Phi, psi and omega in degrees: 000326180298318179294321181299309182291334177293319178299325180281357178092021179240172175246138179231138179225136178257146180221145171267120185224174175241177182299327178295324178294318177299323180299332181262355181285129181247026180220150175294150175209165181266135183228131173280134176229160175236115181226133186054041181060024178240122180266130174203178184256145174230165178255121176288128180250331180158174179236137181210128178046049175077010178240142175256136183252130184230151169258123184234121180301329183280316187246001182083203177285127183226162173218152176226158168294160180299322179295320178295314180299316184302323179291333182269340185291111186276124175066359177052049178237159173227160179228118184255128179252131179223169179281153180289326187305290184241014183070021181292126180282138181284131186235018183300329180263013181300144183297131178244163184304320182286358176270351191276038178255139173209155179252121179282170185304315183295318179294317179300315179299319180295317180296315183290318189252014179291109183276359181279350178249085186301325181291322178293319181296315180296320178297317181295321178294321177297316179299316181298323181294341178281350179273142180249123181259112178260119181306132178078000183238183177281162174273138179245145180262125179268117183293147177290146179249000000 
């Protein structure tokens, strides 16, 4: 990755850090994570109220509790990209106030299982019925025709 950003005209540096280092970091950086047994990179945007906020090309803007993130954080390293000129760190993805939204477990459960909205419940049940559960295998989604 260091060679790649150099070709683009930037400087890249990797560091072995811990969660306390991330809490004091005020700049975006690239972080490897492992989710669903798949390793890929996300951009660290910041930490707020016990949640870490990430930009993920696969899942969009996401957040995890610090404990959830720590379990997914692969090798506990970060990669910081800066300009070659003065070592200015790029901050376009830095966390902003309107990014500080997350849904906690209780709210998610209420949204998913709220039986007071029959049309949403019926739609969710129809979607679920399209999934095929093969014992001992993965669940596959059968596309609508």
